[in-house]
Structures are given as C-alpha cells and as structure tokens.
C-alpha positions in Angstrom: 123.8 116.3 111.1 121.0 114.2 109.7 120.0 114.3 106.0 116.8 116.3 105.5 113.8 114.1 106.6 112.0 112.5 103.7 114.7 113.4 101.3 117.0 111.1 99.5 119.6 111.1 96.8 119.0 109.0 93.8 121.6 106.7 92.3 121.7 104.1 89.7 121.2 101.4 92.4 118.8 103.2 94.7 118.4 105.9 97.2 121.0 106.9 99.8 120.2 107.7 103.4 122.5 108.5 106.3 124.1 110.9 108.7 127.0 113.3 108.7 129.0 113.6 111.9 132.4 115.3 112.3 132.5 115.8 108.5 132.2 112.0 108.0 129.4 110.6 106.0 127.7 107.4 107.1 125.2 106.3 104.5 123.5 103.3 103.0 121.9 102.7 99.6 118.3 101.6 99.6 117.1 99.8 96.5 113.6 100.3 95.2 112.2 97.1 96.7 113.0 98.4 100.3 112.2 102.1 99.7 108.7 101.7 101.2 110.2 101.1 104.6 111.6 104.6 104.8 109.3 106.8 102.7 106.0 106.8 101.0 106.2 105.1 97.7 105.1 107.2 94.8 102.3 105.2 93.3 98.6 105.4 92.7 98.3 101.6 92.5 96.2 100.0 95.1 98.1 97.8 97.5 96.6 94.3 97.7 93.7 94.9 95.2 92.4 91.5 96.1 91.5 92.9 99.6 88.3 94.7 98.9 86.6 97.1 101.3 84.2 95.1 103.6 85.8 91.7 102.8 86.0 89.3 105.7 89.5 88.0 105.8 91.8 85.6 107.7 95.4 86.7 107.2 98.7 85.3 108.5 101.5 87.7 109.4 103.5 89.2 112.2 102.5 91.8 114.8 105.2 94.4 114.5 104.1 97.2 116.9 101.3 98.3 119.2 100.2 101.9 119.9 98.1 102.5 123.0 97.5 106.1 122.1 95.9 105.4 118.7 94.7 101.9 119.7 96.2 100.1 116.8 99.0 97.8 115.8 101.2 97.1 112.8 100.6 93.8 111.1 103.2 92.6 108.6 101.5 90.9 105.7 103.4 89.9 102.6 106.2 92.2 103.5 104.0 95.3 104.0 103.0 96.8 107.4 99.2 97.3 107.5 97.5 99.2 110.3 95.1 97.0 112.3 92.5 98.1 114.9 90.7 95.9 117.3 87.0 95.7 116.6 86.3 95.9 120.4 88.4 96.8 123.4 91.9 98.0 123.9 95.1 97.0 121.9 97.0 96.4 125.2 95.4 93.0 125.6 97.3 91.9 122.4 100.7 92.9 123.7 101.8 89.3 124.4 101.5 88.7 120.7 104.0 91.4 119.8 106.7 90.1 117.3 104.9 86.8 116.9 103.5 85.2 113.8 99.7 85.4 114.1 96.5 84.7 112.4 94.2 87.8 112.1 90.5 87.4 111.6 88.8 90.7 110.5 87.4 93.0 108.0 89.2 95.1 105.3 88.6 98.8 105.4 89.6 101.2 102.6 87.6 104.1 104.2 89.6 107.3 104.7 89.0 109.7 107.6 86.0 111.2 105.8 84.4 107.8 105.1 85.2 107.7 101.4 86.4 104.4 100.1 89.7 105.8 98.7 92.6 104.3 100.6 95.4 102.8 98.5 96.7 100.8 101.5 94.0 98.8 103.3 93.4 98.9 107.1 92.3 95.9 109.1 89.6 95.8 111.8 90.1 92.5 113.6 87.8 90.5 115.8 90.3 87.9 116.8 94.1 87.5 116.7 95.8 84.2 117.6 99.4 83.2 117.8 100.8 80.7 115.3 103.9 80.4 117.5 102.3 78.5 120.3 105.5 78.0 122.4 106.6 81.6 122.1 103.2 83.1 123.2 103.7 81.8 126.7 105.4 83.8 129.4 109.0 84.8 128.7 110.1 84.2 132.3 
C-alpha cells in the first residue's frame, strides 16, 4: 500500500514518504531542502526573480528528461528542474543531449496558459542547446 499521493507526515527533521507492504513500513525522511523534488513547495515567492519574462539568457545546466508528447524537456538549473521548449522543431532532435551538461540559449517566459505573466517558476524557450560534455555527446557505441 502506498501512502496517499501528495500527502506526507511532518516531523521535526522533515517529511516522511514511503510504502507499506505486508504490514512493514518502508519510509524515508525528506528534509525541507529536498521537498521540492516530491511535491509542490508552498510558496508565493518567485523562483529565480532575476530571470524576467522576455529576457534573453544563456544558462548552463543538465538535460534531465524529454517528452515527445508535450514537446518539452527538463533542464536542471541551479538544482531546480525548469521546463524548456524548443523555439522551432521537435524535441526528439535533442535526445542525444539527454543527461548531459549543456548550454541553453533562449528566452524566459513567465506566461501562463492564458497569456498572463504570472508564473512563479519560469519556462524556457530555447533556440539552441549545445553539450558542454564534448566527449559524452558522441555515440555511446
């Protein structure tokens, strides 16, 4: 039995997450600094306030995932995963860069689905993405 999704128990040191199987509890304690990985952090503070809507940026980070269905990827920047969309074309062309350190050239967007500039967590619309791990970006075979 899995704990209720999105729920956690608070303790002095953090939140507990885990499973219960055959009446045995397997759990871990997640401190506040890692909570964002598992659930939405309760804050109204803007993440990366220095990244303003419309800014042209060059950021270094790691490509953490790609999603063909939504045509986007995860870009780990300063320990946060930001959603990045290619300015043109399909995300599949960037698959060789998955899990590599890269330099992203793009524009910051804080526009929500309705076009209002309200997003706390910025999105990135990139025109170019290049590997910083030159040796690893070659064929794995």
